[in-house]
C-alpha positions, 0 to 999 in steps of 0.5 A: 098231790092230784089224780090227773083224771080229776085234775080241771085242767086235762079236761080243758079244750085246747083245740076245736076244729069245725068244719067249714060251712062253705066247703060244707054246702059245697060237698054235700051240694055236689053229691046231691046235684050228682044224686039227682042227675044219676037218678033222672039219666036212669029215668029220662033216657032209660038204659037196658035194665041192669043199667038202669037198676045200677043207676039208680042205685048210684044215686040213692048211694050217693044222697046216702053218703050225703046225708052221712057227710051232713051229719058227721060235719056238723060235728066239732072235734075237740082236744084235750091232754087226754084225748080227741074226741067229738063234742057228743063224747065219741072219743077218737085217740087218747093221746096215751095211745098215740105213737106219732103224728103225720102232717107232711105234704106226702102223709096219707092223711085228708085235705087240711088234714093230719093223721095219728099213728096209735099203739094199737089198733082201732075199730074201723069208723068213718064221718066223712068229711071230717075224720076216718079210723082205719087199723092203727091210724086215725086221719082228721080233716077233709072239710076243716079249715087248713088253720084249725087243723094246722094248729090242733096238729101243732098242740098234740105235737106239744102234747107228745113231746111233753109225753117223750122227751126223747 
C-alpha cells in the first residue's frame, strides 16, 4: 500500500483558476485612471495643503493597490486532492483543514467565487482580485471567470463529501 503523500494521484491538479484578462485590464486600468485623476486634481487645482497631501496619498495608495492587483492576478490557483495552492507553491488551505464551503448568493465571498470555512485560523493575507484569508475563512474569486470558480467549488465539495460522508 502506498503512502498517500507520495501517491501521484494526490498531486494531480484537478482544477485551476486564472484571472480573466478582460477583468484584469478593466480593474487595474480603473485604479490607474483613478490614481492619475486624483493626483492631477491635487496639483491642477490645489486645495488647502492638508487636502492636497490627502489627495496625493490617496493617488499613491491607489497606484500601490493597482500594482499589487497586477502581481496577484498573474498567478494561477491550483486544486489537488491535498490542497488549494498558488502555482508558486503557496498553500491557501489544505483539504483536511476545510470544514465547509459557501458559494450561495448571500455568502460573504468574493465576486464570482466561493468561501472556504477552515477548522483553524490562518494568517491574514490578501491577493487583490484573486483571494483573501481572514481568520478561519479563505475567499477565492474576484477577477476570476465564474465557470472556473464554480467548477473548482464543485470539485472541493466532492472532495469534502468523500472525506466525511455524513
